C-alpha positions in Angstrom: 127.2 88.9 119.8 129.0 85.5 120.4 131.9 87.2 122.1 130.4 90.0 124.1 132.7 91.1 126.7 135.4 88.7 126.0 139.0 89.8 126.2 141.0 88.7 123.2 144.9 88.8 122.6 145.7 88.0 119.0 149.4 87.2 118.0 150.2 87.9 114.2 147.3 90.3 113.9 149.1 92.1 111.1 148.7 89.1 108.8 145.8 88.2 106.6 144.4 85.5 109.0 145.3 87.4 112.2 143.8 90.6 111.0 140.6 88.8 110.0 140.2 87.1 113.1 140.8 90.3 115.0 138.1 92.2 113.1 135.6 89.2 113.5 136.3 88.9 117.2 135.7 92.6 117.7 132.6 92.6 115.5 131.2 89.9 117.9 131.8 92.0 120.9 135.2 91.1 122.0 137.7 93.7 123.2 140.8 93.0 121.0 144.5 93.4 122.1 146.2 93.0 118.5 149.9 92.4 118.4 152.5 91.6 115.7 156.1 91.9 115.1 155.7 94.9 112.8 153.6 97.7 114.3 152.2 99.4 111.2 149.9 96.5 110.0 148.8 95.9 113.4 148.0 99.6 113.8 145.9 99.3 110.7 143.9 96.6 112.0 143.1 98.3 115.2 142.2 101.4 113.5 139.8 99.6 111.2 138.1 97.9 114.3 137.8 101.3 116.2 136.5 103.0 113.2 133.8 100.3 113.0 132.8 101.0 116.5 134.9 98.2 118.1 137.4 98.0 120.8 141.1 97.4 120.0 144.6 98.2 121.0 147.7 97.7 118.9 151.1 96.7 120.3 154.4 95.7 118.7 155.2 92.3 120.1 157.6 89.5 118.9 155.9 86.2 119.8 159.2 84.6 120.2 160.2 87.0 122.9 158.9 85.5 126.2 159.5 88.5 128.3 157.9 90.8 126.0 154.7 88.5 125.6 154.6 88.4 129.4 154.8 92.0 130.0 152.1 92.6 127.4 149.9 89.9 128.9 150.4 91.5 132.3 149.5 94.9 130.9 146.2 93.3 129.3 145.3 91.8 132.9 146.0 95.2 134.6 143.6 96.9 132.2 141.1 94.4 131.4 141.1 92.2 134.6 141.7 89.0 132.7 142.3 87.3 129.3 139.7 85.0 127.8 141.1 84.1 124.4 144.7 83.8 123.1 144.9 83.3 119.3 148.1 82.6 117.6 148.2 83.4 114.0 152.0 83.9 113.9 153.7 83.4 110.3 157.0 83.5 109.0 158.5 84.3 105.5 159.3 81.1 103.7 160.6 82.4 100.5 164.1 80.8 101.1 162.4 77.4 101.9 159.6 76.9 99.6 160.6 75.3 96.3 163.6 73.7 97.5 163.8 69.9 97.4 164.3 68.2 100.9 167.6 66.5 99.6 169.0 69.9 98.9 167.7 71.9 101.8 170.1 73.1 104.6 169.3 71.6 108.0 169.0 75.0 109.7 166.5 76.2 107.0 164.6 72.9 107.4 164.3 73.4 111.3 163.6 77.1 111.2 159.8 76.9 110.7 159.6 73.9 113.1 161.2 76.0 115.8 159.5 79.3 114.9 156.0 78.1 114.7 156.1 75.7 117.6 157.9 78.0 120.0 155.6 81.0 119.4 152.6 78.9 120.0 154.3 77.2 123.1 155.2 80.6 124.7 151.9 82.5 124.0 149.8 79.4 125.1 151.8 78.8 128.3 151.8 82.5 129.4 148.0 82.6 128.5 147.3 79.5 130.5 148.9 80.9 133.7 146.6 83.8 133.6 143.6 81.5 132.8 144.2 78.9 135.4 143.1 80.9 138.4 139.8 81.7 136.7 139.2 78.1 135.5 138.1 79.5 132.1 139.8 80.5 128.8 140.3 79.4 125.1 143.7 79.1 123.5 143.6 78.8 119.7 145.9 78.6 116.9 145.8 78.0 113.0 147.6 75.5 111.1 147.5 74.2 107.5 146.9 71.4 105.1 150.4 70.1 105.0 150.0 69.1 108.8 148.1 66.1 107.6 149.1 65.3 104.0 152.4 64.9 102.2 153.4 67.9 100.2 156.3 68.6 98.1 159.0 71.3 98.2 157.7 72.8 101.6 160.8 72.1 103.6 160.0 72.0 107.4 156.6 73.7 107.0 154.5 70.5 107.1 156.3 69.1 110.1 155.8 72.5 111.9 152.2 72.4 111.3 151.8 68.9 112.5 153.8 69.7 115.6 151.4 72.6 116.4 148.6 70.1 116.1 150.1 67.8 118.4 150.8 70.5 120.9 147.3 71.7 120.7 146.2 68.1 121.9 148.9 68.0 124.7 147.9 71.5 126.0 144.4 70.5 126.1 145.0 67.2 127.9 146.5 69.1 130.7 144.5 72.4 130.6 141.0 71.3 129.8 140.4 69.8 133.2 141.1 73.2 134.6 138.4 74.8 132.3 140.8 76.0 129.5 139.8 74.8 125.9 142.6 74.5 123.5 141.6 74.3 119.7 143.1 74.9 116.2 141.8 75.6 112.8 143.2 73.9 109.6 142.1 75.8 106.6 142.9 75.3 102.9 145.2 77.3 101.0 144.2 81.0 101.2 145.1 83.2 98.1 144.8 86.2 100.5 147.7 85.2 102.5 151.4 86.0 101.9 152.1 82.4 102.4 150.2 81.4 99.3 151.9 84.2 97.3 155.2 82.6 98.2 154.1 79.1 97.3 152.9 80.8 93.9 156.2 82.5 93.2 158.1 79.3 94.0 156.0 76.4 92.6 153.5 77.7 90.0 155.8 76.6 87.1 154.4 78.8 84.5 150.8 79.3 85.7 149.3 82.6 86.1 148.0 83.7 89.5 144.4 83.1 88.2 145.4 79.5 86.9 147.0 78.9 90.4 143.8 79.8 92.3 141.8 77.6 89.8 144.2 74.8 90.7 143.6 75.3 94.5 139.9 75.3 93.9 140.1 72.1 92.0 141.3 70.2 95.0 138.2 71.0 97.1 134.9 69.6 97.2 133.4 72.9 96.4 135.6 73.8 93.5 136.4 77.2 94.9 139.2 78.8 97.1 138.6 79.5 100.8 138.5 83.0 102.2 140.2 84.4 105.4 136.6 85.6 106.3 135.4 82.0 106.5 138.4 81.0 108.7 137.7 84.1 110.9 133.9 83.1 111.2 134.9 79.6 112.6 137.4 81.2 114.8 134.6 83.3 116.4 132.4 80.1 116.8 135.2 78.0 118.4 136.2 80.9 120.8 132.5 81.2 121.8 130.7 79.4 124.6 128.7 77.7 121.8 131.9 75.4 121.3 132.2 74.5 124.8 132.5 70.7 124.0 135.4 71.4 121.6 138.9 70.9 122.8 141.9 69.0 122.0 141.1 69.1 118.3 141.9 70.9 115.1 138.9 71.8 113.0 139.1 70.6 109.5 138.5 73.6 107.2 140.1 72.1 104.1 136.6 72.0 102.2 136.8 68.3 101.7 140.5 68.1 100.6 141.4 66.1 103.7 139.0 63.4 104.9 138.7 63.2 108.7 
């Protein structure tokens, strides 16, 4: 079990990626503290983990609420003694943004994903780091997306937001790695299982069926198939494990060949 006895906090655990990562971490032996802005989907993830014999607790936490995140982390420390892994999979609805040309996009809507994604990642990473530094150990993780590294159309501030998260991963690592804390990210290809891709389909499919849209996603990869959240979760497990001890300050390219390193 790659994560046996690890204590993991997942932000955005009610989403497709966060939920898959929470289940995969628990399956590999971690005690999971699953959080999300909406309680019901996080409860469902925790119940799945417990019914499979794992350890999980759910909490309703807004990752943009610094005091709420801090209180929850302190409760984890009080109960488990430490936090080993902080994984930020926080997302936001993009329906008002996706599909709007940049020349027509309101400045506030352009800035919204940049502010939301980067601030939640910064807050959860910074607060986790404060608890990890005394132990000189820990892993801080997040997930980005293909538009972080390539130009895309009609995505508003989504691409700049993901690029900023990757820059923050590098900066966090530069400061924290000398203190034993690794900081890494995952950059998957478009995932049909996520609500984000369904929003993209609704806004940008232009007459394609859902099946045709997935075929289009698959055609952009070397493997000629779409990626699954299970594949992202499996890589998250490895990157959080001691087997990836040399990996820090980087974002793993999971675009299945779509982006060259």
